[in-house]
C-alpha positions as CSV (number, residue, x, y, z in Angstrom):
1,M,-0.1,0.1,0.0
2,D,1.3,3.1,-0.9
3,P,3.3,4.9,2.1
4,V,1.5,8.4,2.0
5,A,-1.9,7.1,2.0
6,V,-1.2,4.7,5.2
7,A,0.4,7.9,6.7
8,V,-2.6,10.0,5.7
9,V,-5.2,7.2,7.6
10,T,-2.8,7.2,10.4
11,V,-2.8,11.1,10.7
12,V,-6.9,11.3,10.1
13,V,-7.4,8.4,13.1
14,V,-4.5,10.2,15.2
15,A,-6.6,13.6,14.9
16,L,-9.9,11.9,15.5
17,A,-8.3,10.6,18.4
18,F,-7.1,14.4,19.8
19,G,-10.5,15.7,19.3
20,F,-11.8,12.8,21.3
21,T,-9.2,13.7,24.4
22,N,-10.2,17.2,23.5
23,G,-13.4,16.5,23.7
24,F,-12.8,15.1,27.5
25,H,-10.6,16.6,29.0
26,D,-12.5,19.7,27.9
27,A,-15.9,18.6,29.1
28,A,-15.3,21.1,32.2
29,N,-15.4,24.0,30.1
30,S,-19.0,23.7,29.6
31,I,-20.3,21.9,32.5
32,A,-18.7,21.8,36.1
33,T,-19.9,25.5,36.8
34,S,-23.6,24.0,36.3
35,V,-23.2,20.7,37.8
36,S,-21.4,21.9,40.8
37,T,-24.3,24.2,41.6
38,R,-27.0,21.6,41.1
39,A,-28.5,23.2,38.3
40,L,-27.7,20.0,36.3
41,T,-27.3,16.2,36.8
42,P,-23.9,15.5,35.6
43,R,-25.2,12.9,33.3
44,V,-28.0,15.2,31.7
45,A,-24.8,18.0,31.7
46,L,-22.7,15.6,29.7
47,A,-25.8,15.2,27.0
48,M,-26.7,18.6,26.4
49,A,-23.2,19.5,26.4
50,A,-22.0,16.6,23.4
51,A,-24.7,17.7,21.7
52,M,-24.4,21.3,21.5
53,N,-20.9,20.6,21.0
54,L,-21.6,18.8,18.1
55,L,-24.0,21.8,16.6
56,G,-21.3,24.0,17.5
57,A,-18.8,22.1,15.7
58,M,-21.1,22.5,12.0
59,L,-21.6,26.6,12.8
60,G,-18.4,27.4,10.7
61,T,-14.6,27.3,9.5
62,G,-12.7,30.4,10.4
63,V,-10.6,28.7,13.4
64,A,-10.1,25.5,11.2
65,E,-8.6,27.4,8.3
66,T,-6.3,29.4,10.6
67,I,-4.8,25.9,12.1
68,G,-5.0,24.3,8.7
69,S,-2.7,27.0,7.2
70,G,-1.5,29.5,9.4
71,I,0.5,27.8,12.1
72,V,3.1,25.7,9.9
73,A,3.3,24.8,6.5
74,P,4.9,21.5,6.4
75,P,6.7,20.0,2.9
76,G,4.2,17.7,0.6
77,G,4.2,14.0,1.2
78,L,5.4,11.8,3.3
79,A,7.7,14.1,5.2
80,G,5.0,16.6,5.6
81,L,2.9,14.3,7.3
82,L,4.9,13.4,9.9
83,V,5.3,17.0,10.9
84,V,1.6,16.9,11.4
85,L,1.2,13.3,12.7
86,A,4.2,14.3,15.4
87,G,2.3,17.7,16.3
88,L,-0.9,15.7,17.3
89,V,1.0,13.2,19.5
90,G,2.2,16.0,21.4
91,A,-0.8,17.5,21.4
92,I,-2.4,14.0,22.9
93,A,0.3,13.7,25.3
94,W,0.1,17.0,27.2
95,N,-3.7,16.2,27.6
96,L,-3.2,13.3,28.9
97,V,-0.6,14.4,31.4
98,T,-2.9,17.3,32.8
99,W,-6.2,15.4,32.6
100,W,-4.3,13.0,34.9
101,F,-3.6,15.9,37.6
102,G,-6.6,17.5,37.2
103,L,-5.5,20.8,35.7
104,P,-7.6,22.6,33.1
105,S,-4.9,23.5,30.9
106,S,-5.6,24.0,26.4
107,S,-5.4,21.7,24.3
108,S,-5.6,24.3,21.8
109,H,-2.3,25.9,22.6
110,A,-1.0,22.3,22.6
111,L,-1.9,21.2,19.4
112,I,-0.2,24.5,18.5
113,G,2.7,23.8,20.4
114,G,2.7,20.2,19.2
115,L,3.0,21.3,15.4
116,T,5.1,24.1,16.4
117,G,7.5,21.7,17.7
118,A,7.2,19.5,14.8
119,G,7.9,22.3,12.6
120,L,10.9,23.9,14.5
121,A,12.3,20.2,14.4
122,S,12.0,19.5,10.5
123,A,13.0,22.6,9.4
124,T,9.6,24.1,8.5
125,T,7.7,27.0,7.9
126,V,6.4,28.2,10.8
127,H,4.5,31.5,10.4
128,W,5.9,33.4,13.5
129,D,3.5,36.4,12.6
130,V,0.3,33.9,12.8
131,I,1.3,32.9,16.0
132,T,2.2,35.7,17.7
133,S,-1.0,38.1,16.3
134,R,-3.8,34.9,16.7
135,V,-2.0,32.4,19.5
136,L,0.0,34.5,21.8
137,V,-1.9,37.9,22.1
138,P,-5.1,36.2,22.8
139,L,-3.3,33.7,25.0
140,V,-2.8,36.6,27.5
141,V,-6.3,38.9,26.4
142,S,-9.2,36.3,26.4
143,P,-8.4,35.4,30.4
144,L,-8.0,38.9,31.2
145,V,-10.9,39.9,29.3
146,G,-13.0,36.8,31.1
147,L,-12.4,37.9,34.1
148,T,-12.7,41.7,33.8
149,L,-15.9,40.8,32.0
150,A,-16.9,38.5,34.7
151,F,-15.9,40.4,37.8
152,A,-17.9,43.4,36.6
153,L,-20.7,41.7,35.4
154,M,-21.2,39.9,38.7
155,V,-21.2,43.2,40.4
156,A,-23.6,44.5,38.8
157,L,-26.0,41.7,38.6
158,I,-25.2,41.6,42.7
159,W,-26.7,45.3,43.0
160,I,-29.6,44.4,41.0
161,L,-29.9,42.0,42.9
162,R,-30.3,43.2,46.2
163,R,-33.2,43.4,47.3
164,A,-34.1,40.3,45.4
165,G,-35.0,37.0,47.9
166,N,-32.2,34.8,48.1
167,Q,-33.7,31.6,47.3
168,R,-36.0,32.6,44.8
169,T,-32.8,34.4,43.2
170,T,-31.0,30.9,42.9
171,R,-33.8,28.7,42.1
172,N,-34.4,31.5,38.9
173,F,-30.7,31.3,38.0
174,R,-30.4,27.6,38.0
175,H,-32.7,27.6,35.7
176,A,-30.9,30.2,33.4
177,Q,-27.8,28.4,34.0
178,A,-28.9,25.1,31.9
179,I,-29.3,28.1,28.8
180,S,-25.8,29.8,29.7
181,A,-24.0,26.0,30.0
182,A,-25.7,25.2,26.6
183,A,-24.1,28.4,24.9
184,M,-20.7,27.1,26.6
185,A,-21.0,24.1,25.1
186,L,-21.6,25.4,21.8
187,G,-19.2,27.8,21.8
188,H,-16.8,24.6,22.8
189,G,-17.6,23.2,19.8
190,L,-17.4,26.7,17.5
191,Q,-14.0,26.7,18.5
192,D,-11.9,23.4,19.1
193,A,-13.9,20.9,17.2
194,Q,-12.4,23.4,13.8
195,K,-8.9,22.4,16.0
196,T,-9.5,18.9,15.0
197,M,-10.8,19.6,11.3
198,G,-8.0,22.1,10.6
199,V,-5.3,19.9,10.9
200,I,-6.8,17.3,8.7
201,V,-7.2,19.1,5.8
202,L,-3.1,20.2,6.7
203,A,-2.4,16.7,6.5
204,L,-5.0,16.6,3.3
205,V,-3.0,19.1,1.6
206,A,1.0,17.7,3.0
207,A,-0.4,14.6,1.3
208,G,-1.6,16.4,-2.2
209,W,-5.4,15.4,-1.5
210,S,-7.0,18.9,-1.0
211,D,-5.8,22.0,-1.7
212,G,-7.3,23.5,1.4
213,P,-8.1,25.6,2.9
214,S,-12.2,24.4,2.8
215,I,-13.1,22.1,5.1
216,P,-14.8,19.0,3.4
217,L,-18.2,17.8,5.2
218,W,-16.8,14.2,5.9
219,V,-14.2,16.4,7.9
220,K,-16.5,18.7,9.7
221,L,-18.5,15.7,10.8
222,A,-16.0,12.9,11.7
223,A,-14.5,16.0,14.0
224,A,-17.2,16.9,15.6
225,V,-18.8,13.4,16.3
226,A,-15.0,12.4,17.9
227,M,-15.4,15.6,20.0
228,A,-19.1,15.2,20.7
229,A,-18.3,11.3,22.0
230,G,-15.1,12.4,23.6
231,T,-17.5,15.2,26.0
232,Y,-19.8,11.9,26.9
233,A,-17.4,10.4,28.0
234,G,-16.8,13.0,30.5
235,G,-13.6,15.0,32.3
236,W,-14.1,14.2,35.6
237,R,-10.6,14.9,37.4
238,I,-10.9,18.5,35.9
239,M,-14.6,19.3,36.3
240,R,-14.0,19.0,40.3
241,T,-11.0,21.6,39.8
242,L,-13.2,23.7,37.8
243,G,-16.4,23.5,39.6
244,R,-15.2,23.1,43.2
245,R,-11.4,23.5,44.1
246,I,-11.5,27.3,42.8
247,I,-14.3,28.3,44.3
248,E,-18.1,26.9,46.1
249,L,-20.2,28.7,42.8
250,D,-23.5,29.6,43.6
251,P,-26.3,29.5,40.6
252,P,-25.9,33.5,40.0
253,R,-22.0,33.2,40.0
254,G,-22.0,30.2,37.3
255,F,-24.7,31.9,35.2
256,V,-22.1,34.7,35.2
257,A,-19.0,32.9,34.4
258,E,-20.6,31.1,31.8
259,T,-22.4,33.4,29.7
260,V,-19.2,35.7,29.7
261,A,-16.6,33.3,28.7
262,A,-19.3,32.0,25.6
263,S,-19.5,35.5,24.8
264,V,-15.9,35.4,24.1
265,L,-15.5,32.4,22.7
266,Y,-18.4,33.4,19.6
267,T,-16.3,36.6,19.3
268,T,-12.8,35.0,18.7
269,A,-14.3,32.8,16.3
270,F,-16.7,34.7,14.1
271,V,-14.3,38.1,14.1
272,W,-10.5,37.5,14.4
273,S,-10.9,33.2,13.6
274,A,-8.4,33.2,16.4
275,P,-8.1,29.3,18.2
276,I,-8.2,30.9,21.6
277,S,-8.2,28.6,24.8
278,T,-11.9,27.8,26.2
279,T,-10.2,26.3,29.2
280,Q,-8.2,29.7,30.0
281,T,-11.6,31.4,29.5
282,I,-13.7,29.9,31.6
283,T,-11.6,29.6,34.4
284,A,-10.8,33.3,34.0
285,A,-14.3,34.1,34.3
286,I,-14.9,31.9,37.2
287,L,-12.0,33.7,39.0
288,G,-13.5,37.0,38.0
289,V,-16.9,36.2,39.5
290,G,-15.3,34.3,42.6
291,A,-13.6,37.5,43.3
292,T,-16.9,39.0,43.8
293,R,-17.3,37.3,47.3
294,R,-14.1,38.5,48.9
295,V,-10.1,38.0,47.3
296,S,-9.6,35.3,50.1
297,A,-13.1,33.1,48.9
298,V,-11.0,32.1,45.9
299,R,-8.1,29.3,46.4
300,W,-5.3,30.7,44.9
301,G,-2.9,28.2,45.4
302,V,-5.5,26.1,42.9
303,A,-5.2,29.4,40.6
304,G,-1.6,29.4,40.5
305,N,-1.2,25.7,40.3
306,I,-3.8,26.2,36.3
307,L,-1.3,29.2,35.7
308,V,1.9,27.1,35.4
309,A,0.1,24.2,34.0
310,W,-0.8,27.6,31.2
311,V,2.6,28.5,31.0
312,L,4.2,25.2,30.2
313,T,1.5,24.0,27.8
314,L,3.3,25.7,24.7
315,P,6.8,24.3,24.7
316,A,6.0,21.1,26.6
317,S,3.5,20.1,24.0
318,A,6.5,21.7,21.6
319,G,8.9,19.2,23.0
320,V,7.2,16.4,22.6
321,G,6.4,17.1,18.6
322,A,10.1,17.9,18.4
323,L,11.3,14.5,19.3
324,L,8.5,12.4,18.0
325,Y,9.4,13.9,14.5
326,L,12.9,12.8,15.3
327,A,12.5,9.8,15.5
328,L,9.9,9.3,13.3
329,R,11.9,11.3,10.3
330,P,14.0,8.0,9.0
331,L,11.0,7.1,7.9
332,A,10.6,10.0,5.9
């Protein structure tokens, strides 16, 4: 059998495996707050998140095109496919490590780091201008925006509801959280499933099977199903970190955190086609709403561990991607 065809099939399978790990690693992004406030039961929340991930994945291709053509430009043939494969494995490895330790790191940045590391090891062209403008800048800005907006909106909400009955308010926001959690899951599908689509197209272009950057329908469907299945499998370790270990959330704060994070995801996907981290965005929003209770209510030690994981994601996944490419290079 043609080695290039074997390599393409391998990359597609590994890319879908990445999409699955992305789904269960990031399931907490969509539903941790709703489950922790008892707005939704875990299984109902996971089923809803999986369905909305599936729908969100079909709503756009801008982020996929950024991943498919804007991060690295691998050579054609088997050598280029090995670059993509090494980058994917680097991302999956980091996803599994951070899942094991219950740390909500970014699957998006793990993928970008893995591709960049494999690209550097193979002397492939790396588009540093795109990485700077659409990865590094959003990496800093999106959590700051999420934290600031969540804090400001929560302060405003506290003032508006200062005379409302606490029990009724809690009940109403539990119902509202079903909507905000669905919006968050839709945004996660919109952002993260497109990254799997983009890397599959990158492999098809390297093999000469596609001119890019358009996304074939089968690629959209396969990536959407892989992520939805991973989401339904659930990432309970990370869910506990986001839902309970950072701060004990109540329904109003859960609603505000999810609403702000979803808004940031939609804006960056539709306006800038920037592959931002859903994990960083929702975590920052949770920190923002938590700080309105009192600064000491946030467990800053846990937040510090999460920050360390964020900082390490790009270099760690890049290192794994580079080492794996060097190991695979004799096959080219």
